N, C-alpha and C positions, 0 to 999 in steps of 0.2 A: 475875933471869935470865929472858930472853925464852923464851916457849913456842913451839915450832915450830908452823907453820900446820897441818901434817898429823899432828901428834902425836895419839895415841889418848887420848880423854877418856872415862873410865869414870864411869857414873852408875848409881845404883840406880833403873832406869826404872820409872815408873808411868804409867798412862793419862793422868792429869792432867798429869804432866811432859811427856809426848809432845805433848799438846794445846797446852801453852804453847809448846813449841819450834816447832810448826807455825804457830801464830798469829803468832809474831814472826819468821818466816823470810822476811826481805825481801832478803837478800843474793842477788846474781846467782849466786854459787857455792854448791853444796850444803854442808851441815854434817853431821858424823857424830857419833853418840853410841854408845859401846860399853856394853853391859850388864855391870855388875859382878857380877851373880848367875850368869849362864850364860855361860861362856867361849865366845867366837866369835860371839855374837849382836850384830848391829850395826844401827842405824837410820840410814838416809840420808834427810835432810830437805831436799827441794828447794823451789823456789818454788811448785810446784803440787801436789806429792804427797810422801808419806813412805813409804819402802820398807824392809821388813825383809829383811836379808840375813844369811847365815851365812858366816863366813870362818875357816878353820883351817889352820895350817901343820902338816905332818907329813913323815915320811920313808917312802918306798915303794921297796923293793928297794935300799936304801942311797942313794937319791937324794931330794933335797928336792922336796916336792910340796905342793900346796895344794888345798883343797876350797872352792869358792865357789858358793853357791846362793842364788837369790832365793826367799824364803819366802812373801812376799805383801805387801799394802799395808795401811797404817793409814788409817782413815777417821774424820773428825770426826763423822760421822753415826752415832748409836747403832744397833747391830745390823748394821752393815756393816763390811767390812774385817777386819783381824786385830788382836786386842787384844794387850797385853803378855803376858798369860798364855798365849795361843795361840801367839805367836811363840816364847816360851821352851820350850813343849812340843815344837814342831817342831825347834828348835835342839838340844834334849836328845836327840831321836831320832837326829839326824845325828851328834851326839857319840858316842852309844852305838854306832852303826855303825862309826865310825872306830876307837873303842877295841877293838871286836871284830875289827878287820882287814878289815871289809867296806867298802872304799873304792871308791866309784863312779868309773869312768873319766871323766876330764875330756873336754870337747868336742874338744880338739885330738887326743886319742888314741882317741876313740870311733869305732865302726863306722858309716859312713854308709849310708843306704838304697841309694844307687846301687851302692856296692861290694858290699853284701850281695846285691842283686838280680842283679848280674852273676855273682857266685859261684854263685848258685842256678841260673842259666841254664846255666852251664858244667857243673854237676852233672847237669842234665837231659840235656844233649848227650852227656856221657860215658856216662850210664846207657843211653841209646838205642843208642849205638855199641857198647857192650859186649854188648848183647842182639841186635846185628845187626838193628836195627829202624830204620825211617825216623823221624827225630826230629820227629814231627808236633807233639807237645805242646810241645816246646822252641820251635818256630816260633810256636805260639799264644801262649805265655807271653811271648816276646820282642815280638811284635806288640802285645799288650795292654799290656805295660810301656811301650812307646813312646807309646801313645795315652793311657793313663789313669793309670799308676802313677808314672813318672818326672816328668811335668809337675807332679804334685801333691807328691811327696815328695822330689824332688831338693833337696839341701841340708840335709835333716833327718838326724839320727842315728836309729838304731833305738831307742835308749833314749828319745829325745824323742817318737817316735811312740807308744811304749808308754805314756808318761805323758799322752798326749792322746787318750783313747778317744772323746771327744766329736767331735774333729776327724775321726777315722776314720769315725765313724758318719755325720757330715754328708757326707763324701766319698762313701761308699757310696750314700747316698740320691741324691746329685747324679748319679753315674754311672748309677744305675738309671733316673733320669728321662731322661737324655740318650741312653743306649745300650740300655736295656731291662733288665728284671729279671734275666734270666739272665746278662748281661754284668756287671751289678753284683755278683752273687754270685761270679762267676768271679774278678774282680779282688780281691775281699776274701779269697777262699780262697788266691790267689797270694801276697798280702801275708802272710797267716798262715803259709803254707808256707815262704816265704823267711825269715821271722823264726825259725821253728823250726829250719830248716837252719843258720842262723847261730848259734843257741843251742847247737849241738853242740860248738862250739869256743870260744864266748865266754860264760864263766860270769858275766861282769859285766853281762849283759843282765838287765833286770827280768823276773821270772817271769810277770808278767801279759802276756797276748797283746794286741797292738794292736787286734785285732778283738773284744775282750771285750764291747764295747757294741753290736756290729753285730747286728741282727736280719735274718737272711737272708730274701730274698723268697720267697714260695711258688712252687714250680715244678710245673706239671702235666706228668707224663710224656706224651710224644707217642706215641700209638699209631696208626701209619699202616697202614691196611689198604685193600685194593682191593675194589670191588664186582665182581659177575660181569661187568658191561659193561666195567669198567675193566681187568679181566684180559684181555678180548678185544682192547682197544685196546693193551694192553701187548704182546700177542703180535704184533699187526700191526706195531708199531714195532720189535719185536725182529727180525722177518724182514727189515727194511730196513737193519740194521746191516751195513756192508760187510766189516769185519774179522772173519774167522772166529774169531780168538783172543778178541776182545772180545765177540763174540756168545756164545761158550762161557762166558766169565767171567760175564756177566750171567745166563745161564741157570742156572749153578751157584750163583750167589748167591741166585737166586729159589728154587731147590730145596732149599738147605741152611740158609739164614738165618744165614750166618756173617758176621762183621765184614768189611767190604770190604777193609781194609788187610791183615788176616791171610790172607784168601783169596788176595789178590794175591801173597803171599809163598810160596804153595804150590810145592813142588819136585816134579819128576817122580819122584824116588826115594822120595817119601813117599806115593805112590799104590800101594796093594796090592790088585790085583784078585782075587788068590787068596783073601785073607782078607776081601775085600769091605769095605774101609775105607781111608780116607786120613787122614793125621795132619797137623794144623797145629801146627807147633813154635813154642815161645816166644811163646805168645799173650799176651793182655792181662795176665794175672796170672803171666806167666813159666812157665806150665804148657803141656803138650801136650794138644791136643784131638783125640780120636779120633772121626771122623765115619763112620757106617755108609754104605755105598754101596747105593743102591736101583737098579733097572734104569734109570729116567730119569737118575739122577745118573751112572751109568756112561756113558750116551750123551753127556752133557755133557763128562765127563772125556776120553773118546776123541775128541770133537770138538776139544778143546783140544790133545791130543797130536798130532793130524794137522797142526795149525797151528803148533806151537811150534818146529819146526826142531831145531837142535842145542843149544839152551840148556838149562841145568839147571833153569830156572824153567818152570813150566807155562804161565805167562802172561808171556812175555818182552816187554821194551820194545825199540823199534827202536834206541835209543841204548845198549842194554846193561842188564843187571839185569832186574828185574821191573817191571810196569806200576805207575805211581804216580798216574795220573789216574783218578779214579773218577767221571768225568762221566756225564751221563745218556745220551749217544749217541742222543738223541731219545726216550728212554723216559719215560713219565709217572711212573715210580717207580724208584728205583735206590739203591744203597748201603745205608745203615742203614734206609731205608724198606722195602726188601725183607726185611730182618731182622725188622722189626715185622710185616710182612705174613705171614711164615712163622709167627710166634707166634700171630697172630690166627687163621690157618687151623687151627692145631693145637688151639686151645682152643674153637673154634666147630664143629668136626666132630661128627658124630653116629655113635657116641659120641665124646666128646672124648678126646684123648690125655692120659694122666696128666701132671700138671704137672711132676713130678720128671723124667720122661722127656724132656719138652720142654726143661727146663733143661739136662740132660746133652747133648742133641743140639745145643744152641746154645753149649755151652762154658761155661755158668754153673755156679758152685758155690753151692748153696742156703745161705742164712745159717745159721751155726752148724755147718756140715758141713765137715770138714777135707778137703784135697785127697787125702790118702791114702785116706780112706773113699770119696771120689768115684770114685777109680780102681778100688777094690774093687767098688763097686756097678756100674760100667760093665761090668766083666768078668762079674760075677754075673748081670747082666740083659742080656747081649749080644743074646740072641734077641729079647727084648722091645723093645730099641732098634731092631734091624733091622726088626722088624714095624711099629713106630711110624713109622720113616722111610719105609717103603714105602707106608704108608697116606697119609702127608702128601704124598709125591711124586705118588701117583696122583690125589689130590684137586687138587693144583696143576696137573698136566697136563690134567686134565678141565676146570678153569676156564679155562685158556689155550686149550684146543681146538687143540693143536698135535700133530703126528704125529712121534714120535721113533723 
């Protein structure tokens, strides 16, 4: 009786047996040998190489399914490749997973990086919309994805990326060389965040993060502060700003050290002159920041009120809503630079403002301190915060040499 060409031939494989098969493999078509000791272990012997694979049929949710994995290569060179014993160990591990019901999703049903990344971007957009914030981080992630993430990982599944930490490490190093250390770290963190977000619903993903082998580049915090001469140049440029609203916005940013986007979203209803404070709602950590009003800050706020018209926003945009452009307007320092300058002035004053007071004034929560405790501290030390704010404002106005 003739034996079918593709019939399974079982052998009690040994390294010597495999070597003999490899030496005499002159056929154009590959030959297959199944191991009789470990069910599912198969050796494919081609003209140039021999490959260990694992193949097992099973049923999943009542449907026929298969698991097919490439385990490694056999090499005739001692010390290289995968021996028979190593192949059996890898195959037995997969058999144990299948027996325990932990069947890895096949490539056809696996979650691709592109789909996972798009889902993560939609999550960021919905999160910003629900908080009534400008989706700035969503735009950054989308842009970096087009430039550095999708060109590299499009066509890969998340499971494949997780199993290739070396490839992720080399990609991070390549992006760092081409776009800078900070950008390299950002794209690695985005890849990690997208993987974690996908893992909320996909229990079949490997627990190991794709970025487990990435060593983040060191980043030095940028502390931007102005000298006395630079403060005077800033004041000269500030006087030349034509828009009263934008002039008030930059002055308020200089005097309070708040985040530019959060300050732009300030509403008229959130300014309380009677209590000498204004409130920035839904800030970076989804909390409210209460900022004490000093006399110079009051001047800046009233300057904005005179220019805001009928809008609910203190700094309205011509097209509606609040301003979204945080350009320099000709200033030598603006945006987050003024935030760093505020902190620099507070810590270099004589005597310096207490660090915890500066943290509260800028809307920070010191590490290890809960938001509830921060709120209690702000109320308990309200007088101290007002005093510190007035000292900082007085120092800034003195350095600018402007009359308010």
